[in-house]
C-alpha positions in Angstrom: 38.2 6.0 -13.5 38.0 2.4 -14.4 37.0 -0.2 -11.7 37.9 -3.5 -13.3 40.1 -5.9 -11.3 41.3 -9.4 -11.8 38.9 -10.7 -9.2 36.0 -9.2 -11.2 37.0 -11.1 -14.3 37.0 -14.4 -12.4 33.4 -13.6 -11.3 32.0 -13.0 -14.8 29.1 -15.3 -15.6 30.9 -17.0 -18.5 27.9 -19.3 -19.3 26.0 -16.2 -20.4 28.8 -15.2 -22.7 28.8 -18.7 -24.2 25.1 -18.5 -24.7 25.5 -15.2 -26.6 27.9 -17.0 -29.0 25.3 -19.7 -29.5 22.6 -17.1 -30.3 25.0 -15.5 -32.8 25.1 -18.8 -34.7 21.3 -19.1 -34.7 21.1 -15.5 -35.9 23.4 -16.1 -38.8 21.5 -19.2 -39.9 18.1 -17.6 -39.6 19.0 -14.4 -41.5 21.1 -16.2 -44.2 18.2 -18.7 -44.6 15.7 -16.0 -45.2 15.1 -13.9 -48.4 17.5 -11.3 -47.0 20.4 -13.7 -47.7 24.0 -14.0 -46.7 24.9 -10.3 -47.1 22.4 -9.3 -44.3 23.7 -12.2 -42.2 27.3 -10.9 -42.5 26.1 -7.4 -41.6 24.5 -8.8 -38.5 27.8 -10.4 -37.5 29.3 -7.0 -37.7 26.7 -5.7 -35.3 27.5 -8.7 -33.1 31.2 -7.7 -33.1 30.3 -4.2 -32.1 27.9 -5.5 -29.5 30.6 -7.6 -27.8 32.8 -4.5 -27.6 30.0 -2.5 -26.0 29.5 -5.4 -23.5 33.1 -5.2 -22.6 32.9 -1.4 -22.2 30.0 -1.7 -19.7 32.1 -3.9 -17.5 34.8 -1.3 -17.0 32.8 0.7 -14.5 31.1 -0.2 -11.3 27.4 -0.6 -12.1 26.6 2.0 -9.3 27.7 4.5 -11.9 24.5 3.6 -13.9 22.5 4.3 -10.7 24.0 7.9 -10.7 23.4 8.4 -14.4 19.9 6.9 -14.6 18.0 10.2 -14.5 20.2 11.8 -17.1 20.0 8.7 -19.4 16.2 8.7 -19.0 16.0 12.4 -20.0 18.2 11.7 -23.0 15.9 8.9 -24.0 12.8 11.0 -23.7 14.4 13.7 -25.9 15.2 11.1 -28.5 11.6 9.9 -28.5 10.3 13.4 -28.9 12.8 14.1 -31.8 11.8 11.0 -33.7 8.3 12.5 -34.4 10.1 15.0 -36.7 11.4 12.2 -38.9 9.9 10.7 -42.1 7.7 7.6 -41.4 9.0 4.2 -42.3 6.3 1.5 -42.8 3.7 4.0 -41.5 5.5 4.5 -38.2 7.8 7.3 -37.0 10.1 5.1 -34.9 13.5 5.5 -36.5 16.2 8.0 -37.1 18.1 7.7 -40.5 21.8 7.9 -39.7 24.6 8.4 -42.3 25.3 5.3 -44.3 21.6 4.2 -44.4 21.7 3.0 -40.8 18.4 3.1 -38.9 18.3 3.9 -35.2 15.3 3.1 -33.1 15.3 5.1 -29.8 12.7 3.0 -28.2 15.3 0.2 -27.9 17.9 2.0 -25.6 15.0 3.6 -23.8 14.1 0.2 -22.4 17.5 0.1 -20.6 17.1 3.7 -19.4 13.7 3.0 -18.0 14.8 -0.1 -16.2 17.7 1.8 -14.6 15.4 4.7 -13.5 12.7 2.4 -12.0 15.4 0.4 -10.3 16.8 3.6 -8.7 13.4 4.6 -7.5 12.6 1.2 -6.0 16.0 0.8 -4.4 15.6 4.1 -2.6 12.4 2.7 -1.1 13.8 -0.8 -0.4 14.4 -0.2 3.3 10.9 1.2 3.9 8.6 -1.6 5.1 5.6 0.6 4.3 6.8 1.4 0.7 3.8 -0.3 -1.0 1.2 -0.1 1.8 -1.0 2.3 -0.3 -1.9 2.0 -4.0 -0.8 5.6 -4.7 2.8 4.7 -3.8 3.0 2.8 -7.1 2.2 5.9 -9.1 5.8 7.2 -9.4 7.2 4.0 -10.8 4.1 3.7 -13.1 4.7 7.2 -14.4 8.4 6.5 -15.1 7.2 3.7 -17.4 4.1 5.3 -18.7 5.8 8.4 -20.3 8.0 6.5 -22.8 5.3 3.8 -23.3 2.7 6.3 -24.4 5.2 8.1 -26.6 6.0 4.8 -28.3 2.3 4.0 -28.7 1.8 7.2 -30.6 4.5 6.3 -33.1 2.6 3.7 -33.4 4.5 0.7 -32.0 2.2 -1.4 -29.8 4.6 -4.3 -29.5 7.5 -2.2 -28.0 5.0 -0.4 -25.7 3.8 -3.7 -24.3 7.4 -4.6 -23.4 7.4 -1.7 -21.0 4.4 -3.2 -19.2 6.3 -6.4 -18.7 9.3 -4.5 -17.3 7.1 -2.6 -14.8 5.2 -5.7 -13.7 8.3 -7.8 -13.1 10.1 -5.0 -11.2 7.1 -4.3 -9.0 6.7 -8.0 -8.1 10.4 -8.2 -7.1 9.9 -4.9 -5.3 7.3 -6.4 -3.0 4.0 -5.2 -4.5 1.1 -6.3 -2.3 -1.5 -8.9 -3.5 -4.4 -6.5 -3.1 -2.7 -4.0 -5.4 -2.2 -6.7 -8.0 -6.0 -7.4 -7.7 -6.7 -3.6 -8.2 -4.5 -3.5 -11.3 -6.2 -6.7 -12.6 -9.6 -5.2 -12.0 -8.6 -2.1 -14.0 -7.2 -4.1 -16.9 -10.3 -6.4 -16.9 -12.6 -3.3 -16.7 -10.8 -1.8 -19.7 -11.3 -4.9 -21.8 -14.9 -5.1 -20.7 -15.5 -1.5 -21.8 -13.8 -2.2 -25.1 -16.0 -5.2 -25.7 -19.1 -3.2 -25.1 -17.9 -0.5 -27.4 -17.2 -3.0 -30.2 -20.7 -4.4 -30.1 -22.6 -1.1 -29.4 -20.4 1.9 -30.4 -17.9 0.8 -33.0 -17.3 4.4 -34.1 -15.8 5.0 -30.6 -14.1 1.6 -30.6 -12.1 2.3 -33.8 -11.0 5.6 -32.5 -9.2 3.8 -29.7 -8.2 0.6 -31.6 -6.8 1.3 -35.0 -8.3 -0.8 -37.8 -5.0 -2.5 -38.6 -4.6 -3.4 -35.0 -8.0 -5.0 -35.0 -7.2 -6.8 -38.2 -4.2 -8.4 -36.5 -6.5 -9.8 -33.8 -9.1 -11.1 -36.3 -6.6 -12.8 -38.5 -4.7 -14.2 -35.6 -7.8 -15.9 -34.5 -8.7 -17.0 -38.0 -6.0 -16.5 -40.7 -8.2 -18.2 -43.3 -10.6 -15.2 -43.5 -8.8 -14.1 -46.6 -7.1 -16.7 -48.8 -4.2 -14.4 -49.9 -4.9 -11.4 -47.7 -4.1 -10.3 -44.2 -3.8 -13.8 -42.8 -1.2 -14.8 -45.4 1.8 -14.1 -43.2 0.7 -16.3 -40.3 -0.5 -19.1 -42.6 2.9 -19.2 -44.4 4.6 -19.2 -41.0 2.6 -22.2 -39.8 3.2 -24.1 -43.1 6.9 -23.4 -43.0 7.3 -24.4 -39.3 5.3 -27.6 -39.9 7.3 -28.5 -43.0 10.5 -28.4 -40.9 9.3 -31.5 -39.0 11.7 -33.1 -36.5 15.2 -32.3 -37.9 14.4 -29.6 -40.5 15.1 -29.3 -44.2 18.8 -28.4 -43.8 20.7 -25.1 -43.8 21.6 -25.2 -47.6 18.2 -26.5 -48.8 16.0 -24.0 -50.6 12.9 -23.4 -48.6 9.7 -21.3 -48.4 11.7 -18.8 -46.3 14.6 -18.5 -48.7 12.2 -17.9 -51.6 10.5 -15.1 -49.7 7.2 -16.8 -48.9 7.7 -16.0 -45.2 7.5 -12.2 -45.1 10.2 -10.4 -43.0 11.9 -13.7 -42.3 15.1 -12.0 -41.3 13.4 -10.1 -38.5 9.9 -10.6 -37.1 9.5 -14.2 -38.4 13.1 -15.4 -38.0 12.0 -18.2 -35.7 9.9 -19.5 -38.6 13.0 -19.7 -40.7 15.0 -21.4 -38.0 12.2 -24.0 -37.4 12.0 -24.7 -41.1 15.7 -25.1 -41.6 16.6 -26.9 -38.3 13.2 -28.5 -37.4 11.7 -29.1 -34.0 15.1 -30.2 -32.5 17.0 -27.1 -33.7 14.2 -24.7 -32.7 14.0 -26.5 -29.3 17.7 -26.0 -28.7 17.3 -22.3 -29.4 14.5 -22.1 -26.8 16.7 -24.0 -24.3 19.4 -21.4 -24.8 16.9 -18.6 -24.0 15.8 -20.6 -20.9 19.3 -20.9 -19.6 20.1 -17.2 -20.3 17.1 -16.2 -18.3 17.9 -18.7 -15.6 21.4 -17.4 -15.2 20.2 -13.8 -14.9 17.7 -14.8 -12.2 20.6 -16.2 -10.3 22.5 -13.0 -10.6 19.4 -11.0 -9.4 19.2 -13.2 -6.3 22.9 -12.9 -5.5 23.2 -9.1 -6.2 24.8 -7.2 -3.4 22.2 -4.4 -3.3 18.5 -3.9 -4.2 19.4 -1.7 -7.2 21.2 -4.5 -8.9 18.4 -7.0 -8.1 15.8 -4.6 -9.6 17.8 -4.0 -12.7 18.2 -7.7 -13.5 14.5 -8.3 -12.7 13.5 -5.7 -15.2 15.8 -7.3 -17.8 14.4 -10.7 -17.1 10.8 -9.4 -17.6 11.8 -7.6 -20.8 13.5 -10.6 -22.5 11.0 -13.2 -21.3 8.1 -11.2 -22.8 9.9 -10.5 -26.1 10.9 -14.2 -26.5 7.4 -15.5 -25.6 5.6 -12.9 -27.8 7.9 -13.3 -30.9 7.9 -17.1 -30.9 4.2 -17.2 -29.9 3.1 -15.1 -32.8 4.8 -17.4 -35.3 2.9 -20.4 -34.1 -0.5 -18.6 -33.6 -0.2 -18.6 -29.9 0.0 -14.7 -29.7 -1.2 -11.9 -32.0 1.4 -10.5 -34.5 3.0 -7.4 -33.0 6.3 -7.0 -34.9 8.6 -7.5 -31.9 12.0 -8.8 -32.8 13.4 -12.0 -31.3 16.2 -10.8 -29.0 19.8 -11.5 -30.3 18.4 -13.3 -33.3 16.4 -10.9 -35.5 18.2 -8.7 -37.9 18.7 -5.1 -36.7 21.4 -3.0 -35.0 19.3 -1.0 -32.6 17.8 -4.0 -30.9 21.0 -6.1 -30.9 23.3 -3.4 -29.5 20.8 -2.4 -26.9 20.5 -6.0 -25.8 24.3 -6.3 -25.6 24.4 -3.2 -23.4 21.7 -4.6 -21.2 23.5 -8.0 -20.8 26.7 -6.1 -20.1 25.0 -4.3 -17.2 23.7 -7.7 -15.9 27.1 -9.2 -16.1 28.5 -6.1 -14.4 26.1 -6.7 -11.5 27.0 -10.3 -11.3 30.8 -9.9 -11.2 30.6 -7.3 -8.5 28.2 -9.2 -6.2 30.9 -9.8 -3.6 32.0 -7.0 -1.3 35.6 -7.0 -0.1 35.9 -7.7 3.6 38.9 -7.0 5.9 39.4 -8.9 9.1 
C-alpha cells in the first residue's frame, strides 16, 4: 500500500522543509505581536504540528495516486462548496463550516488543491498531442474545471479566493503550451470586460452596481485614496502604512508595544499580518520573509522542471501560480500596491483551513520531487 523507500527520503527537497520552519517562526511572531496575542499564536503552532503530520502522510504514497483520485476529490470539493451555502454567514459571507469545538473550515481552501490536480490530469492527458492547443476551443475544458469552483466562491462572496483560481489556470496553461494568439484573445476579452464596466460606471451605474457590489467598489476607491474618509473605510489601509513605516530599518522589537499589538491594525493576525511583521522587525525582517518566499517558489520551480512526467510538472506549476499570487496580493495590499481582498499570507496568517491546505499542497510538491528519478535496470 505504501510506496516510501529509503532512496525517496534521500531525494526530499530538505531546503523547502527548512523554509517551512522559518515561516513558522514568522507566523508566531506576527500573530503574537497582533491584538490576537500569544494564545492565538500557540494555537497556530498546533496547526503547524498537524500540518507537518499531514505533509508526512502525503509522502507515503506515489503521487500518481493523486492523479487517479483527482476527479473524486474534485467532486467532493464541489459538494462541500454547495453545502456551505446552507450555513450561517460569517462576516457577511457563507464561506465556512462550523465544526465541533468552534473550529471553522473553509472548503475553498482544499478545493484549490483538488482543482490543480484535476486540471493537471486533463493537461497531462493531452501532453503528447502537438495539436492540443491549436484551436481556442481546446482551452474550454480546462477553463470549465476552474470556472465552476471559482464562480461558486464568487457567490459566497469571496473575490480574493476566486482570483487565486485565475492565477492557477493561467500558470498551468502557460506551462502546458498555450499559444500566443490565444493569450491575446484572452487579453482582449479581459480588456473588453473592463472597457464595458468603465462605460457602465459613467453612463449606467444602476447596471454597474448590480455586477460590482458597493463594498467591492469601496475597496477600489479607498485603495486609490485612503484619505477620502478620515476614520472610515480607508482607516485600515492608512493604519497599515503608518505601522509599516514606523518599523523603519530594524523594527520596534518583538516585545515592544506597537500599533498592531494595541489593535490599531485590524485583523493583524490574518489579512494584515505582514504589517505586524514589518512593524516589529522592520525592513530587514520583512525582507528576509520575502526572501524565504522567493526561495520556496524557486525550489518548487526546480521540482517542476525535473519532474518525471507532465502531470507532476503541471501540478507544481499550479502550486507556484497559486502561492505567487497570494503572496504578491497579500503583501501588496498592505503597502497600497494592490486593492484589499482579504487573502491570507500563506503559512503566516492565522487559520487552520489555509495552513493545513498549504501543507498538503507542499507535501504533494515534495512527493513529486522525491520521485523524480525512475529506476533503471541494465
